Residue, then its C-alpha position, 0 to 999 in steps of 0.5 A: m508288413l503292411t507298412i512297407l508294401s505301403f511305401l513299395p510303389l515308390l521304391i520302383l518309381l524311384s528304382c526306375l528313375l533312378a536306377f533303370k534310367m526311365t522315363t517319368g511316364r514309364a516309371g510312373a504307370l510300373a508303379v500305378l500299376a504296382a500300387i493297384l495290384i498291392a491295393f486289391c491284393f492286400f488293403g482290400l481296395d475294390l473296383l468301385g475304390l479304385t475307379v474313385a482313386m483313380s478318378k481323383g488323382m486324374t483330377l489333381s491332374l488336370y486342375v495343374l496340366l491346364i497352367i502347364w498346356s497353357a503357360v507354354f501355349l502361350y511361350q511359343l506364341v510369344y516366341e514364334f511371334n518375336a515378341i520373346d526376341v523384342i524383350n531381350q534386344n530392350i534388356l540389353i539395350f537397357i544394360k551396357d556392363p558385362f558383369t550387370q548383364f550376366l547377373l540380371l539376365a542369368w539370374l532374374f530374366s531367367s526367373v521372370l521366364q521361370g514363373i512365365a512358362g518354366f519346363g526348361v525355357p530359362v534355359i532356352i531362350v537365356v542361355p543362348i543370349l548371353i553365349h551371344l555376348g561373349f560369355d563362356p558357354l559353360a559359364s553361361v549354362a551353369a549361372v542359368l541352371l543355378g540362377h534362376s532355381w529359387s523361382v521353381s516352388f511358384g514356377s510355371m503359373g504356380s503349376s509345382f504350388f497348386t500340385i503340393a496344396l492339392v495333394t496335401g489339402l493344406e491351406q494354400q497361403s500357410i503352404g505359400y510362406g513356409m516355401a517363401i522362406f527357403d525361396s528368400v534364402a535361395m534366391i540370395m544364393m543363388g544371386l550370389m553363385v551366379c557372380y561368383i560363377y561370372g569372376k570368383w569372390e571379386y565379384v560376389k563382393k561387388g555384387m553384392v550392391y544387386i544382390i542385396p537390394t534386390s534379395l530385399v524388394m522382392i522377398l517383400v513383394m513375394l510375401t505381398v503377393l501371396y497375403l493378396k492370394l495372387v499364388s500363380l503370380v508370386g513368381l513372376l511379379t517376383a522376379l519382375s520386381g527385382l529385375i526392374t530394381m536391379y536396374l534402377i539400380y544400376c541406372l544410379q551406379e551410372k547415372q544414365r540421363k541418355k534418352v535411348d531407343l527402344y529395339k522394335g522388330n515387328l512389335t514393339l516392347a508395349k505390344a511385346l509385354l502385353p499378353y505379360s501385363m494382362i496376366i497381371a491386370l486380370s488377376l487384380l481384376f479378378q481379385g478385385f471383383n471377389l469373382g471366387k464362387y464361380s466355379i468347377a468341381f467334382q464329386y465323388p462318393a465314400f467308399v470302405t475297403g476290405l480292411g474297413y477304411e472309410v474314404a469320405q465323400q467329396s461333394a466339392y474335389a480340386k474345386i478350379k476357380i472359373f475366374g481365379h485359376p491361372a489357366p483361363i487367365i492365362m488364355l485371355s491373355a493369349t487371346a490379346a496378343i493374338l489380336v495384337y499381332k493381327q492388327s500389327g499385320i505380323w499374323d501368320r497361319e503356318k506360324f500359328k501351327n507351330v506353336l499348337n504343335r510345339t505346344i504338343n510337343s513340349s508338353a506331352s512328355t510332363s502330362t505324362s509325367l504328371v498324370f502318373 
């Protein structure tokens, strides 16, 4: 009986989402309410136990929410001040072949964006670029949705990964290597799927020259970054290494020797890439100086339920490393970007207000869903 009751909140959540088409926030709230009532009525949970359990849930949410809000803020910042447009335009300058453009943008550039921000950003950014280049709208949407799906596990600066690690309590590297195996297979399959969407089996064969060597490099980078325990950078560095590798293969095939003029706009390419370069540099720097001892953690007392189940005391629950958690690194990089924008003469307070408003609008629903 108790086993069936313990599954009931999960069944309510799934029913609300799948059968009644509720929002994740509302479905989650109903499931939490059901869990509280069941815990009080059948599992002997008292007020202290409820307070501790709910507080632990909020603490776990805080760890991930800091990543989500900072990542979305940085993305909205670089988007509002046209840094993303500078990056997009330069990719198109470097690559002229339509098939290579389609594969690189849908499979790799979208995955880079997933590693940085996630939450629909790859679709919002890459699909319009593909359509603007003259590709079929339906094919563009399908290719991007499938193309970046392999990178979701480590995307959004590792927010999904950290959620799994916090909830399960398992060692991060062991989880990471297991996820890397699935991602390795998925990245190859999704690359082939993008080729198939572009031109059926003919282009699957043609795309092999890109997909196999590029995937091998990405797998090696993914495992190396996991070994170095730079989990928040796994998605970004893996996809970025693939993008660079594929471009080098393209250059070797096309034998490009002609010098190209970079697109500048209001920012140079170097300035547009600055915040992401800083994220990588600061992550490596903080890891190298072993600054993990500086952290914020939460203490929770032990308690016993009415059924005699003992919950142990937690002296350092969901520890947030000040120089290891992705959020401080992202915000430092965002601050550097703001200083560069001011120095370049493009800073605008109204634009910054737009950044804050869009950050709140983009993150609010996700935050509600995550809390519940």
